[in-house]
N, CA, C and O of each residue as an XYZ file, in Angstrom:
728
protein
N      37.216     24.392     -7.942
C      37.932     24.759     -8.917
C      38.044     22.949     -9.800
O      37.937     22.713    -11.003
N      38.245     22.134     -8.853
C      37.784     20.671     -9.814
C      36.909     20.908    -10.919
O      37.067     20.935    -12.139
N      35.749     21.105     -9.991
C      34.084     21.379    -11.011
C      34.303     22.022    -12.418
O      33.893     21.806    -13.559
N      35.376     23.165    -11.634
C      35.148     24.157    -13.520
C      35.789     22.683    -14.124
O      34.980     21.928    -14.663
N      36.735     22.402    -14.072
C      38.333     21.544    -14.657
C      37.114     20.075    -15.452
O      37.459     19.468    -16.466
N      36.432     19.928    -15.079
C      35.920     18.463    -14.925
C      34.511     18.932    -15.995
O      34.207     18.166    -16.909
N      33.617     20.402    -15.751
C      32.893     20.415    -16.882
C      33.390     21.216    -17.891
O      32.496     21.386    -18.720
N      34.770     21.986    -18.309
C      35.025     22.333    -19.040
C      35.309     20.911    -20.299
O      34.696     20.737    -21.352
N      36.449     20.056    -19.708
C      36.354     19.055    -20.161
C      35.747     18.253    -20.813
O      36.036     18.029    -21.989
N      34.514     17.493    -20.005
C      33.506     16.771    -20.396
C      32.999     17.659    -21.845
O      32.921     17.419    -23.050
N      32.695     18.912    -20.847
C      31.899     20.006    -22.597
C      32.473     19.747    -23.839
O      31.956     19.248    -24.838
N      34.046     20.304    -23.578
C      34.776     19.964    -24.978
C      35.319     18.581    -25.318
O      36.097     18.628    -26.271
N      35.100     17.171    -24.732
C      35.313     15.961    -24.972
C      33.774     15.591    -25.946
O      33.774     15.254    -27.130
N      32.755     15.737    -25.216
C      31.586     15.613    -26.160
C      31.346     16.211    -26.908
O      30.406     15.840    -27.612
N      32.030     17.511    -27.243
C      31.146     17.862    -28.561
C      32.539     17.291    -29.595
O      32.469     17.381    -30.821
N      33.173     16.990    -29.229
C      34.407     16.256    -30.233
C      33.744     15.350    -30.766
O      33.393     15.252    -31.942
N      33.474     14.344    -29.492
C      32.650     12.868    -30.124
C      31.745     13.228    -30.926
O      31.753     12.692    -32.034
N      30.761     14.174    -30.640
C      29.802     14.136    -31.421
C      29.644     14.926    -33.225
O      28.933     14.807    -34.223
N      30.880     15.768    -32.721
C      31.699     15.646    -34.455
C      31.863     14.583    -34.872
O      31.473     14.452    -36.032
N      32.505     13.280    -34.185
C      33.156     12.071    -34.931
C      32.002     11.326    -35.247
O      31.836     10.895    -36.388
N      31.128     11.120    -34.274
C      29.885     10.207    -34.195
C      29.066     10.681    -35.655
O      28.638      9.849    -36.455
N      28.926     12.263    -35.854
C      28.309     12.782    -37.054
C      28.627     12.170    -38.307
O      27.844     11.531    -39.009
N      30.116     12.469    -38.592
C      31.823     12.425    -39.513
C      31.341     10.603    -39.593
O      31.541     10.074    -40.686
N      30.865      9.903    -38.708
C      30.866      8.420    -39.105
C      29.514      8.554    -40.113
O      29.549      8.491    -41.342
N      28.484      8.726    -39.393
C      27.551      8.885    -39.492
C      27.124      9.160    -41.280
O      26.765      8.429    -42.203
N      27.330     10.245    -41.153
C      27.077     10.779    -42.737
C      27.871     10.224    -43.351
O      27.528     10.536    -44.491
N      29.125      9.304    -43.502
C      29.800      8.496    -44.611
C      29.111      7.244    -44.309
O      28.732      6.951    -45.443
N      28.631      6.173    -43.445
C      27.838      5.314    -43.221
C      26.490      5.448    -43.766
O      25.969      4.569    -44.452
N      25.876      6.655    -43.431
C      24.478      6.966    -44.607
C      24.768      7.263    -45.816
O      23.746      7.173    -46.496
N      25.645      7.567    -46.412
C      26.043      8.194    -47.750
C      25.456      9.405    -48.184
O      24.850      9.494    -49.251
N      25.611     10.314    -47.417
C      25.247     12.135    -47.499
C      25.494     12.592    -48.254
O      26.487     12.243    -48.893
N      24.851     13.476    -48.558
C      25.644     14.466    -49.291
C      26.294     15.498    -49.238
O      25.743     16.573    -49.002
N      27.972     15.359    -49.506
C      28.679     15.304    -48.904
C      28.686     17.117    -49.827
O      29.713     17.730    -49.532
N      28.169     17.552    -50.356
C      28.349     19.288    -50.560
C      27.473     19.594    -49.920
O      27.234     20.793    -50.060
N      26.916     19.169    -49.339
C      25.618     19.758    -48.010
C      27.129     20.754    -47.021
O      28.297     20.545    -46.694
N      26.209     21.718    -46.919
C      27.660     23.004    -46.223
C      27.812     22.509    -44.690
O      28.689     22.825    -43.886
N      26.997     21.868    -44.560
C      27.001     21.371    -42.857
C      28.151     20.127    -42.814
O      28.985     19.802    -41.968
N      27.770     19.577    -44.185
C      28.370     17.869    -43.564
C      29.803     18.726    -44.346
O      30.662     17.880    -44.095
N      30.381     19.589    -44.935
C      31.361     19.702    -45.395
C      32.760     21.092    -44.179
O      33.893     21.570    -44.232
N      31.522     21.079    -43.302
C      32.114     21.834    -41.938
C      32.413     20.595    -41.062
O      33.553     20.551    -40.601
N      31.274     19.222    -40.653
C      32.059     18.176    -40.469
C      33.508     17.620    -40.956
O      34.424     17.348    -40.180
N      33.539     17.549    -41.766
C      34.703     17.213    -42.205
C      35.899     17.594    -42.150
O      36.917     17.046    -41.727
N      35.636     18.897    -42.758
C      37.160     20.113    -42.510
C      37.220     19.990    -40.965
O      38.316     20.303    -40.500
N      36.410     19.655    -40.194
C      37.192     19.801    -38.895
C      38.015     18.748    -38.273
O      39.073     18.801    -37.645
N      36.928     17.387    -38.757
C      37.556     16.238    -38.142
C      38.720     15.757    -39.079
O      39.736     15.206    -38.655
N      38.524     15.961    -40.084
C      39.719     15.326    -41.130
C      41.590     15.462    -40.528
O      42.414     14.573    -40.312
N      41.652     16.413    -40.460
C      42.953     16.708    -40.025
C      42.783     15.420    -38.663
O      43.332     14.323    -38.755
N      42.132     15.736    -37.747
C      42.553     14.466    -36.523
C      42.014     12.769    -37.073
O      42.083     11.862    -36.243
N      41.509     12.474    -38.468
C      41.473     11.166    -38.397
C      42.257     10.590    -39.659
O      42.424      9.395    -39.903
N      42.780     11.844    -40.538
C      43.644     11.534    -41.383
C      44.845     10.231    -40.819
O      44.635      9.084    -41.215
N      45.848     10.455    -40.064
C      46.460      9.998    -39.284
C      45.879      8.242    -39.519
O      46.211      7.387    -40.341
N      44.691      8.229    -38.155
C      43.989      7.193    -37.918
C      43.876      6.271    -39.285
O      44.229      5.102    -39.440
N      43.165      7.341    -40.385
C      43.192      6.534    -41.916
C      44.465      5.458    -42.005
O      44.395      4.240    -41.845
N      45.586      6.214    -42.290
C      46.776      5.663    -42.757
C      46.405      4.237    -41.942
O      45.878      3.379    -42.650
N      46.567      3.982    -40.890
C      46.234      2.919    -40.183
C      45.309      1.653    -40.339
O      45.519      0.478    -40.639
N      44.021      2.507    -39.956
C      42.541      1.442    -40.163
C      42.006      2.229    -41.035
O      41.498      3.303    -40.712
N      42.071      1.637    -42.668
C      41.485      2.520    -44.043
C      40.072      1.428    -43.567
O      39.969      0.447    -42.830
N      39.056      2.272    -44.491
C      37.666      2.264    -44.308
C      37.187      1.295    -45.385
O      37.636      1.259    -46.531
N      36.380      0.638    -44.970
C      35.668     -0.336    -45.978
C      33.769     -0.100    -46.649
O      32.710     -0.454    -46.130
N      33.978      0.451    -47.639
C      32.850      0.510    -48.138
C      32.883      1.994    -47.511
O      33.816      2.719    -47.167
N      31.092      2.189    -47.502
C      30.893      3.098    -46.608
C      30.916      3.638    -45.187
O      30.205      4.559    -44.784
N      32.054      2.784    -44.278
C      32.017      2.475    -43.162
C      33.309      3.181    -42.746
O      34.337      2.882    -43.352
N      33.338      3.804    -42.077
C      34.710      5.054    -41.568
C      35.330      4.392    -40.447
O      34.908      4.739    -39.344
N      36.215      3.536    -40.479
C      36.435      2.935    -39.273
C      36.913      3.930    -38.406
O      36.358      4.120    -37.324
N      38.224      4.813    -38.896
C      38.762      5.749    -38.598
C      37.927      6.716    -37.118
O      38.389      7.014    -36.017
N      36.597      6.973    -37.721
C      35.672      7.945    -37.266
C      35.532      7.143    -36.099
O      36.181      7.425    -35.091
N      34.797      6.226    -36.126
C      34.805      5.170    -35.205
C      35.428      4.997    -34.020
O      34.882      5.228    -32.941
N      37.253      4.352    -34.228
C      38.383      4.569    -33.792
C      38.170      5.964    -32.877
O      38.048      5.781    -31.665
N      38.136      6.872    -33.204
C      38.294      8.322    -32.926
C      37.227      8.611    -31.598
O      37.579      8.733    -30.425
N      36.007      8.674    -32.062
C      35.296      8.469    -30.889
C      34.971      7.850    -29.611
O      34.299      8.239    -28.657
N      35.912      6.316    -29.943
C      35.930      5.675    -29.127
C      37.230      5.916    -28.272
O      37.188      5.696    -27.061
N      38.379      6.362    -28.872
C      39.614      7.422    -28.028
C      39.261      8.411    -27.373
O      39.828      8.635    -26.304
N      38.193      9.295    -27.859
C      37.582     10.638    -27.230
C      37.058      9.831    -26.349
O      37.551     10.409    -25.380
N      36.341      8.790    -25.778
C      35.353      8.790    -25.036
C      35.998      7.853    -23.482
O      35.558      7.840    -22.332
N      37.265      7.108    -24.149
C      38.479      6.873    -23.300
C      38.921      8.232    -22.705
O      38.605      8.429    -21.531
N      39.712      9.335    -23.454
C      40.488      9.892    -22.782
C      39.604     10.645    -21.654
O      40.172     10.974    -20.613
N      37.888     10.996    -21.879
C      36.771     11.726    -21.262
C      36.851     10.787    -20.070
O      37.150     11.208    -18.954
N      36.547      9.352    -20.346
C      36.824      8.276    -18.732
C      37.912      8.617    -18.173
O      37.841      8.658    -16.944
N      38.981      8.900    -18.662
C      40.264      8.678    -17.821
C      40.476      9.829    -17.266
O      40.949      9.827    -16.129
N      40.207     10.980    -17.868
C      40.481     12.435    -17.354
C      39.101     13.007    -16.658
O      39.303     14.000    -15.960
N      37.632     12.524    -16.728
C      37.374     12.778    -15.655
C      37.578     11.817    -13.828
O      37.357     12.223    -12.687
N      38.051     10.553    -14.321
C      38.361     10.017    -13.354
C      39.672     10.374    -12.946
O      39.979      9.497    -12.139
N      40.564     11.126    -13.043
C      41.842     11.635    -12.748
C      41.770     12.892    -12.040
O      42.563     13.305    -11.193
N      40.413     13.625    -12.617
C      39.487     15.028    -11.786
C      39.339     14.632    -10.675
O      39.940     15.071     -9.694
N      38.620     13.858    -10.676
C      37.251     13.190     -9.258
C      38.595     12.040     -8.484
O      38.364     11.453     -7.427
N      39.568     11.935     -9.025
C      40.604     11.508     -8.135
C      39.846      9.796     -7.762
O      39.882      9.241     -6.664
N      39.256      9.296     -8.931
C      39.512      7.736     -8.648
C      40.226      6.604     -9.035
O      41.219      6.825     -9.729
N      39.915      5.212     -8.703
C      40.414      4.732     -9.052
C      40.379      4.052    -10.656
O      39.274      4.017    -11.200
N      41.520      3.542    -11.375
C      41.208      3.326    -12.592
C      41.446      2.700    -12.972
O      42.651      2.933    -13.063
N      41.185      1.220    -13.721
C      41.144      0.002    -14.479
C      41.202      0.084    -16.017
O      40.182      0.449    -16.603
N      42.449     -0.263    -16.809
C      42.662     -0.130    -18.174
C      41.211     -0.930    -18.668
O      40.291     -0.194    -19.023
N      41.042     -2.081    -18.690
C      39.951     -3.032    -18.805
C      39.134     -1.970    -18.987
O      39.112     -1.137    -19.893
N      38.357     -2.117    -17.860
C      37.081     -1.489    -17.730
C      36.709      0.242    -18.355
O      35.699      0.759    -18.832
N      37.752      0.613    -18.125
C      37.461      1.546    -18.744
C      37.326      1.678    -20.257
O      36.635      2.491    -20.872
N      38.142      0.695    -20.753
C      38.143      0.338    -22.571
C      37.044     -0.253    -22.908
O      36.621     -0.065    -24.048
N      36.417     -0.996    -22.115
C      35.356     -1.620    -22.192
C      33.743     -0.994    -21.588
O      32.673     -1.596    -21.677
N      33.977      0.397    -20.961
C      32.290      1.090    -20.749
C      32.722      2.244    -21.836
O      31.682      2.773    -22.227
N      33.752      2.770    -22.403
C      33.677      4.195    -23.625
C      33.436      2.860    -24.407
O      32.475      2.713    -23.652
N      33.407      2.037    -24.994
C      33.148      1.130    -26.451
C      31.709      0.973    -25.469
O      31.023      1.360    -26.415
N      30.872      0.780    -24.584
C      29.428      0.556    -24.497
C      29.216      2.252    -24.154
O      28.254      2.347    -23.393
N      29.588      3.114    -24.353
C      29.149      4.472    -24.315
C      29.068      5.111    -25.497
O      28.272      6.050    -25.496
N      29.953      4.787    -27.058
C      30.012      4.820    -27.944
C      29.069      4.109    -28.387
O      28.679      4.633    -29.430
N      28.417      3.079    -28.128
C      27.628      2.371    -28.595
C      25.961      2.965    -28.579
O      25.241      3.202    -29.549
N      25.656      3.102    -27.111
C      25.005      3.856    -26.717
C      24.859      5.100    -26.880
O      23.913      5.725    -26.401
N      25.950      5.704    -27.703
C      25.947      7.445    -28.173
C      25.372      7.469    -29.757
O      24.795      8.419    -30.285
N      25.694      6.132    -30.388
C      24.953      5.801    -31.915
C      23.279      6.007    -31.645
O      22.443      6.697    -32.229
N      23.191      5.090    -30.497
C      21.804      4.194    -30.504
C      20.941      6.012    -30.166
O      20.141      6.627    -30.871
N      21.314      6.233    -29.355
C      20.870      7.640    -28.811
C      20.967      8.975    -29.628
O      20.226      9.921    -29.358
N      21.924      9.034    -30.660
C      22.074      9.769    -31.463
C      21.282      9.729    -32.580
O      21.068     10.716    -33.283
N      20.748      8.413    -32.815
C      19.896      7.251    -34.325
C      18.241      8.327    -33.692
O      17.525      9.041    -34.395
N      18.110      8.046    -32.203
C      16.748      8.319    -31.446
C      16.729      9.648    -32.315
O      16.288      9.662    -33.464
N      17.340     10.975    -31.549
C      17.145     12.305    -31.590
C      16.927     12.843    -32.816
O      15.910     13.431    -33.185
N      18.330     12.530    -33.697
C      17.662     12.428    -34.910
C      16.573     12.360    -35.705
O      16.206     13.153    -36.571
N      15.908     10.978    -35.208
C      14.564     10.634    -36.132
C      13.818     11.568    -35.130
O      13.702     12.680    -35.643
N      13.374     11.522    -34.114
C      12.611     12.332    -33.293
C      12.535     14.636    -33.979
O      11.544     15.367    -34.002
N      13.872     14.942    -34.340
C      13.668     16.213    -34.815
C      13.689     15.953    -36.389
O      13.685     17.016    -37.010
N      13.706     15.108    -36.989
C      12.944     14.934    -38.160
C      11.506     14.593    -38.419
O      11.094     14.671    -39.576
N      10.957     14.341    -37.757
C       9.674     13.814    -37.127
C       8.617     15.051    -36.872
O       7.542     15.301    -37.416
N       9.622     15.987    -35.432
C       8.735     17.468    -35.526
C       9.072     18.503    -36.425
O       8.419     19.540    -36.544
N      10.396     18.135    -37.247
C      10.430     18.915    -38.478
C       9.347     18.599    -39.391
O       8.614     19.364    -40.019
N       9.377     17.394    -39.351
C       7.873     17.762    -40.940
C       6.292     18.132    -40.211
O       5.235     18.457    -40.752
N       6.577     17.970    -39.046
C       5.024     18.438    -38.490
C       5.573     20.301    -38.560
O       4.623     21.012    -38.888
N       6.343     20.761    -38.413
C       6.094     22.828    -38.221
C       6.799     23.158    -39.518
O       6.777     24.365    -39.759
N       7.575     22.227    -40.646
C       7.891     22.622    -41.695
C       7.993     21.763    -42.716
O       9.123     21.491    -43.121
N       6.737     21.112    -43.390
C       6.667     20.350    -44.005
C       7.661     20.101    -45.490
O       6.736     19.511    -46.049
N       8.585     20.082    -46.369
C       9.069     19.819    -46.881
C       9.711     20.515    -47.300
O       9.745     20.740    -48.510
N      10.820     21.395    -45.985
C      11.694     22.095    -45.915
C      13.158     21.870    -46.643
O      13.206     20.641    -46.609
N      14.398     22.297    -47.289
C      14.924     22.018    -48.022
C      16.191     22.786    -47.250
O      17.173     23.223    -47.849
N      15.987     22.867    -45.834
C      17.398     23.600    -45.415
C      18.473     22.716    -44.880
O      18.310     21.638    -44.308
N      19.533     23.293    -45.132
C      20.511     21.605    -44.854
C      20.570     21.065    -44.365
O      21.082     19.976    -44.624
N      19.873     21.536    -42.755
C      20.289     20.257    -41.665
C      19.382     19.606    -41.576
O      19.490     18.661    -40.795
N      18.172     19.763    -42.251
C      16.694     19.069    -42.150
C      17.054     18.051    -43.657
O      16.463     16.975    -43.749
N      17.769     18.361    -44.473
C      17.638     17.199    -45.749
C      19.292     16.422    -45.339
O      19.371     15.291    -45.818
N      20.493     16.847    -44.591
C      21.247     16.198    -43.907
C      20.784     15.307    -42.799
O      21.174     14.146    -42.671
N      19.839     15.970    -41.918
C      18.767     14.736    -41.174
C      18.449     13.431    -41.809
O      18.821     12.281    -41.577
N      17.667     13.949    -42.660
C      16.466     12.867    -42.895
C      17.359     11.888    -44.164
O      16.872     10.816    -44.525
N      18.658     12.386    -44.749
C      19.263     11.475    -45.408
C      20.759     10.327    -44.152
O      21.577      9.410    -44.217
N      20.182     11.304    -43.248
C      21.142      9.858    -42.422
C      19.366      9.030    -41.611
O      19.314      7.827    -41.359
N      18.374      9.813    -41.400
C      17.707      8.630    -41.306
C      16.698      7.785    -41.707
O      15.890      7.204    -40.982
N      16.825      7.738    -43.320
C      16.130      6.884    -44.058
C      16.759      5.941    -44.142
O      15.918      5.043    -44.130
N      18.320      5.217    -44.276
C      18.459      3.684    -44.278
C      18.159      3.138    -43.018
O      18.416      1.935    -43.064
N      17.568      3.597    -41.490
C      17.467      3.012    -40.614
C      15.983      2.951    -41.065
O      15.407      1.891    -41.308
N      15.333      4.353    -41.170
C      13.677      4.046    -41.691
C      13.270      3.147    -42.873
O      12.119      2.714    -42.817
N      13.920      2.841    -43.794
C      13.285      2.729    -44.728
C      13.209      0.949    -44.651
O      12.324      0.426    -45.328
N      13.929      0.241    -44.013
C      13.442     -1.640    -43.415
C      11.975     -1.500    -42.818
O      10.927     -2.001    -43.226
N      12.249     -0.534    -41.554
C      10.571     -0.337    -41.062
C      10.145      0.431    -41.864
O      10.331      1.525    -41.331
N       9.681      0.597    -42.826
C       8.704      1.434    -43.209
C       8.043     -0.017    -44.400
O       6.900      0.138    -44.831
N       8.667     -1.045    -44.743
C       8.675     -2.150    -45.623
C       7.632     -2.906    -44.936
O       6.499     -3.281    -45.239
N       8.721     -3.052    -43.456
C       7.387     -3.778    -42.777
C       6.299     -3.055    -42.261
O       5.742     -3.805    -41.459
N       5.745     -2.030    -42.312
C       5.078     -1.290    -41.676
C       4.750     -0.028    -42.268
O       4.856      1.086    -41.755
N       4.213     -0.428    -43.755
C       3.609      0.945    -44.601
C       2.917      1.936    -44.413
O       2.021      1.711    -43.600
N       2.934      3.223    -44.913
C       2.366      4.158    -44.508
C       0.734      3.925    -44.389
O      -0.028      3.719    -45.333
N       0.383      4.011    -42.955
C      -1.801      4.352    -43.223
C      -1.886      5.876    -42.762
O      -1.348      6.657    -41.977
N      -2.952      5.821    -43.791
C      -3.830      6.777    -43.729
C      -2.731      8.165    -44.195
O      -3.297      9.248    -44.042
N      -1.873      8.226    -44.509
C      -0.982      9.288    -45.127
C      -0.038      9.519    -43.405
O       0.466     10.627    -43.217
N       0.100      8.527    -42.391
C       0.466      8.774    -41.476
C       1.893      7.648    -41.270
O       1.520      6.479    -41.174
N       3.152      7.805    -41.207
C       4.221      7.241    -40.984
C       4.215      6.636    -39.401
O       4.437      7.330    -38.409
N       3.937      5.318    -39.388
C       4.499      5.146    -38.075
C       5.652      4.118    -38.258
O       5.521      3.049    -37.662
N       6.767      4.314    -39.012
C       7.718      3.558    -38.990
C       8.465      3.694    -37.354
O       8.583      2.885    -36.434
N       8.885      5.151    -37.531
C       9.657      5.645    -36.195
C       9.423      4.775    -35.029
O      10.390      4.261    -34.467
N       8.164      4.558    -34.597
C       7.741      3.708    -33.739
C       8.361      2.612    -33.806
O       8.676      2.271    -32.665
N       8.803      1.654    -34.813
C       9.164      0.548    -35.049
C      10.422      0.573    -34.369
O      10.794     -0.062    -33.383
N      10.974      1.370    -35.031
C      12.670      2.052    -35.355
C      13.272      2.170    -33.345
O      14.199      1.570    -32.802
N      12.002      3.456    -32.581
C      12.475      3.587    -31.818
C      12.504      2.252    -30.860
O      13.516      2.035    -30.194
N      11.299      1.295    -30.795
C      11.377      0.038    -30.049
C      12.230     -0.558    -30.590
O      12.355     -1.673    -30.083
N      12.719     -0.424    -31.171
C      14.094     -1.384    -31.418
C      15.220     -1.057    -31.037
O      16.150     -1.857    -30.936
N      15.293      0.209    -30.763
C      16.879      1.094    -30.406
C      16.262      1.090    -28.743
O      17.198      1.134    -27.945
N      15.137      1.055    -28.197
C      15.044      0.747    -26.836
C      15.391     -0.399    -26.218
O      15.831     -0.577    -25.082
N      14.985     -1.663    -27.666
C      15.178     -3.051    -27.142
C      17.371     -2.819    -26.863
O      17.928     -3.253    -25.855
N      18.086     -2.128    -27.941
C      19.462     -2.022    -28.372
C      19.699     -1.785    -27.100
O      20.348     -2.648    -26.509
N      19.189     -0.412    -26.229
C      19.655      0.539    -24.981
C      19.354     -0.740    -23.630
O      20.185     -0.704    -22.722
N      18.778     -1.287    -23.567
C      18.106     -2.147    -22.497
C      19.313     -3.500    -22.835
O      19.722     -4.133    -21.861
N      19.800     -3.851    -24.191
C      20.645     -5.562    -23.708
C      22.088     -4.696    -23.786
O      22.938     -5.057    -22.972
N      22.360     -3.861    -24.466
C      24.454     -3.459    -24.530
C      24.565     -3.115    -22.851
O      25.582     -3.687    -22.457
N      24.211     -2.732    -22.248
C      24.540     -2.786    -20.933
C      25.087     -3.935    -20.175
O      26.165     -4.153    -19.623
N      23.652     -4.798    -20.379
C      23.728     -5.868    -19.386
C      24.629     -6.778    -20.637
O      23.788     -7.670    -20.527
N      25.173     -7.094    -21.252
C      26.136     -7.543    -22.524
C      27.178     -7.186    -21.605
O      27.824     -7.908    -20.845
N      27.263     -5.310    -21.906
C      28.373     -5.410    -20.911
C      28.883     -5.764    -19.747
O      30.067     -6.088    -19.656
N      27.969     -5.747    -18.595
C      27.496     -6.446    -17.631
C      28.393     -7.413    -17.057
O      29.063     -7.435    -16.025
N      28.168     -8.433    -18.291
C      28.264     -9.744    -17.792
C      29.760     -9.883    -18.022
O      30.351    -10.867    -17.576
N      30.507     -8.767    -18.824
C      31.830     -8.940    -19.074
C      32.555     -8.644    -17.982
O      33.375     -9.388    -17.444
N      32.122     -7.075    -17.509
C      32.240     -6.221    -16.541
C      32.665     -7.100    -14.951
O      32.818     -6.457    -13.912
């Protein structure tokens, strides 16, 4: 019975986490608010973010309330899974591990979004599907600096390779930074 409860809680909290990450990325990248996908994400997350925004307002295009919501969701996930598994919990390590998970989730999310955009550019070039246009808007602020360093050669854009290398380095460094603290 614990396995079913563990699975359900993990699946629900991970879905909520993905929605909050999407909300943060959409606002950080100034994605099209009138896109039906972004409106759905805003409609779902706004009632939960409104109370946090009263305490923690955003700054320019950074939605700190969404970031805190992702972090809180990860803390709840860590605590609930530890409780179900009847593991020992310490407050500070759970908070730090949750922060590390959030950072790695953003890195992983950006990597997957770039990969989806690359595959879609080969399968359906020039597609104006709402999801693809939203994903392109999210990846553009990440890929633009890499494109300045590594311009397209022969009609091929190699900037995602540079970004993948940088994201891989970040994925290696972040756990090591947190391991020194823990």
